[in-house]
N, C-alpha and C positions, 0 to 999 in steps of 0.2 A: 846753482845747479846748471848743468850744461843743457844745451838744446836736446841732446840725445836722451838724457835722463828725463827731461820733461816730456819728450815724445813717448818714451816707454810708459810713463805714468799715465799719460793721456790714452794710450792704446789699452792699458790694463783696465782703466776706468770704463772705457767704451765697451770692452768685452764684458765687464760686470753688469753694465746697464743692459746690454743685449741679452744676457743670460736671464736677468730679472724680468725683462719684457717677455721673453719666451715662456718663462715659468708662469707669469700672469696670464698669458694667452692660453696656455694649457689648462690652467685652473678654470678659466672662463668657459671652456668647453665641457667641464664636468658639472652637470646639472642634476645628477642623481647619485645616490650612494654607491660607493665603490665596494665591491665584495672583497672582504679581507679574509685571509687564511693564515694558518701557522707559517706557511712558506713565504707569503708575500708581505706579512704584517710590517716588519721593521723597515723594509724598503719603501713601502707606500706611506707609512706614517712620517718618515723622515723626509719624504719628497716635498711635502707641502708646508708652507709657513704655519697654517692653522688647520687642524683637522679634528672633527668630532667623531668619535667612534662609538657606535651603538653595539653593546654586547647583548645578544638576544638568543632566543631559541624558539623554534616553530610552535611548540606546545604551550608557550607562555602567553596567557591572556593579556596581561599588561603590556607585553612586548608588541603584541598585535595592535594594541591601542596607540602605541607610540609610533609605529612604523609609518603611517600616513603623515604624521607631523614631521618626521625626519625627511621623508620624501619632499614635502612642501618646503621645508627650510633649505634643503639642498638646491632647489630651484631658485628660491629667493636670495640665497647668499652665494650663488654661483659667481666665481671670480674672486671671492673673498675668503670663503671657508669651504673646505672639501669635507664631505661626510662619508663615513665608512660604516659597514655593518659586518660584525663578526659573529657567526653562529657558534655559541659556546659548546654545543654538543659535538660539533664536527671539528672544532679547533681548540682542544683542551690544553694544549701546551701554552698558547698565548693567554687564554683565560686563567689558567693556573698561575702563570708568571705575574699577573696583576692581582691575584687573590680574589677573583670575581666569585662572590658567594650569593649575591642577589641579582636577579635580572628583572627588568632591564637596568643595566648600568651604562651610563654614558660618560666617556672621558674625553676631555678636550686636550689636545696636544698642540704645543707650539714648538716648532723646530725639533720635533721628535720627542719632546719631554712632556709628561703629564702636568698640566697647569690647573685643572679643575676636574671634579668628579660629581656626577649627578646620579643618585641611586633612586630607582623607582620611576613609575610612570608619572611624569610631570606634565603639566599643561604647556602648550606651545609658548606662552608668554614667559614662563620661568626658564625654559631652555634657551629661548631667544635672549633673555636678560644675561644669562651666563656667557653666551656667545658675544654679545655686545661688550661685556666687561673685558673680554680677551682682546677684542678688536680695538678697544680704546686704549689698551695698554696700561690700565690702572690696576694691575694685579701682580701677584708674585707667583713664583712656581710652587705648585702644590706639593705638600708633604714635607 
């Protein structure tokens, strides 16, 4: 390889590292759930390496029980996992595209793809276990 080729590879790798560092810094600043809608869902979910999306509705009792757990996990996992909330009543296109029939439903996305689904109001420990499985990389893509 020529010196020019090596320099180009070095510059490309440096740009990739800078982009990854900027993404990590942006994730660290997110310590509460992101509000997701039909219009921003795809761009937000694909923006982050790992995102847990809570599909919920304001009238849903179990959803209200899970909400403080999601808020707490968003703070605790800031910089590693981004959390999002999608109101299924106001955003029926996305909810329908994922076939959401029971709420709360939580989906974990990696690189924009669903890798795990949690249906129902689960305790913090169970939700956290699913997150840790995804962070450890010992899982396959869901479905």
